[in-house]
C-alpha positions in Angstrom: 17.8 8.2 -8.4 14.1 8.2 -9.1 14.5 6.3 -12.3 15.9 3.4 -10.2 12.7 3.4 -8.2 9.9 3.9 -10.7 8.7 2.3 -12.8 9.5 -1.1 -11.6 11.6 -3.2 -14.0 11.5 -7.0 -13.4 14.9 -8.2 -12.5 16.2 -4.7 -11.7 17.7 -3.8 -8.4 15.4 -1.3 -6.8 15.7 0.6 -3.5 13.1 -0.4 -0.9 11.1 2.8 -0.8 8.9 1.6 2.1 12.0 1.4 4.3 12.3 4.3 6.8 14.5 7.1 5.7 17.7 7.6 7.8 17.1 11.4 8.1 14.3 13.8 7.5 16.1 16.1 5.2 13.9 18.2 2.9 15.2 16.3 -0.2 14.3 13.0 1.4 10.8 14.1 2.3 10.3 15.5 -1.2 11.4 12.2 -2.7 9.2 10.2 -0.3 6.2 12.4 -1.2 6.8 11.7 -4.9 7.0 7.9 -4.3 3.8 7.9 -2.1 1.9 10.0 -4.6 3.1 7.9 -7.5 2.0 4.7 -5.8 -1.5 6.1 -5.2 -1.7 7.3 -8.7 -0.5 4.0 -10.1 -3.1 2.1 -8.1 -5.9 4.5 -9.2 -4.8 4.0 -12.8 -4.6 0.3 -12.4 -8.2 0.2 -11.0 -9.4 2.4 -14.0 -7.6 0.2 -16.5 -9.0 -3.0 -14.9 -12.5 -1.4 -14.9 -13.1 -1.7 -11.2 -13.7 0.8 -8.4 -10.5 1.6 -6.4 -12.2 0.0 -3.3 -12.5 -3.3 -5.3 -8.9 -3.3 -6.6 -7.3 -5.2 -3.7 -9.9 -8.0 -4.0 -9.1 -8.3 -7.7 -5.4 -8.4 -7.0 -5.8 -11.1 -4.3 -7.6 -13.2 -6.9 -4.6 -12.7 -9.3 -2.1 -13.6 -6.5 -4.0 -16.7 -5.4 -4.4 -18.0 -9.0 -1.1 -17.1 -10.7 -1.3 -19.7 -13.4 -5.0 -19.1 -14.2 -5.8 -18.0 -17.8 -8.4 -15.3 -17.3 -11.2 -14.7 -19.8 -10.3 -12.2 -22.5 -11.6 -8.8 -21.5 -12.2 -9.7 -17.9 -11.1 -7.4 -15.1 -8.4 -9.8 -14.1 -7.0 -10.0 -17.6 -7.1 -6.2 -18.0 -5.3 -5.9 -14.6 -2.6 -8.3 -15.6 -1.9 -6.4 -18.8 -2.0 -3.0 -17.0 0.5 -4.3 -14.4 2.9 -5.2 -17.2 2.2 -2.0 -19.1 2.7 0.2 -16.1 5.9 -1.6 -15.0 4.4 -2.3 -11.6 6.0 -4.7 -9.1 4.8 -8.3 -8.5 1.1 -8.8 -7.5 2.1 -9.9 -4.0 3.7 -6.5 -3.4 0.6 -4.7 -4.8 -1.7 -6.8 -2.5 0.5 -6.4 0.6 1.1 -2.6 0.5 0.5 -0.5 -2.6 -3.3 -1.2 -3.1 -3.8 -0.5 0.6 -2.8 3.1 0.1 -6.2 3.6 -1.5 -7.7 2.8 1.9 -5.8 5.4 3.8 -7.3 8.7 5.1 -5.7 12.0 4.0 -4.1 12.3 7.5 -2.6 8.8 7.1 -1.2 9.6 3.7 0.3 12.8 5.0 2.0 10.8 7.8 3.6 8.6 5.2 4.8 11.7 3.3 6.3 12.9 6.6 8.4 9.7 7.0 6.3 7.6 9.3 7.0 4.0 8.5 4.7 2.4 6.0 4.0 -0.7 8.2 3.1 1.6 11.1 0.4 3.4 9.0 -0.8 0.2 7.3 -1.3 -1.5 10.7 -4.0 1.1 11.4 -6.1 -0.4 8.5 -7.3 -3.2 10.7 -9.2 -0.6 12.8 -12.4 1.2 11.9 -12.1 4.8 10.9 -12.5 7.1 13.9 -10.9 9.0 16.7 -9.1 5.9 18.2 -7.3 5.4 14.9 -6.3 9.0 14.6 -5.1 9.0 18.2 -2.9 6.0 17.7 -1.4 7.6 14.6 -0.6 10.8 16.6 1.0 8.7 19.3 3.0 6.7 16.8 4.2 10.0 15.2 5.1 11.6 18.6 7.0 8.5 19.9 8.5 7.2 16.6 6.9 3.8 16.9 8.0 0.8 15.0 5.6 -1.5 13.2 5.4 -4.0 16.0 4.6 -1.3 18.5 1.7 -0.2 16.4 0.4 -3.7 16.0 0.7 -4.3 19.8 -1.2 -1.0 20.5 -4.0 -2.1 18.0 -4.2 -5.6 19.7 -4.5 -4.0 23.2 -7.5 -1.9 22.2 -10.8 -3.0 23.6 -12.5 -5.3 21.0 -9.3 -5.6 18.9 -9.9 -6.0 15.2 -9.9 -9.5 13.7 -6.9 -10.6 11.6 -7.4 -10.0 7.9 -8.3 -13.1 5.9 -7.3 -13.7 2.3 -10.2 -13.3 -0.2 -10.6 -16.0 -2.8 -13.0 -16.2 -5.6 
């Protein structure tokens, strides 16, 4: 089953690993832990191969997504990232921007929540908030009540001084 998930093969049918698991059986959680850890590892390797810090990877991927037909200078971080994406068998850049690269921004507690089966979108919605107690409290509440993504987004919007919507970064 894992060979169907990773590595990504263009044109292949793959299971949506970010979809919530129907049960929390031990085997399911072990599989989910493997997938989450593999994504984080893949993104760290991609950053290394592109020659950028992990914190800069998403910005670089946004440039690739926003300029898909651009021919990047040989040896540039963008060109190295494009080659690494192919070599590593990673999914399309849009997927890397939307979710996978964001795993590098998560706290250890948030990564653990993903491993325990909390929906990916619920955890990623927290990234619009600054680090701190409010973010941890919302995660605890989402865990306890089994929130869906829209419930988390609504809770974030209802906070005093809600975070601004994320804007695309272009260079």
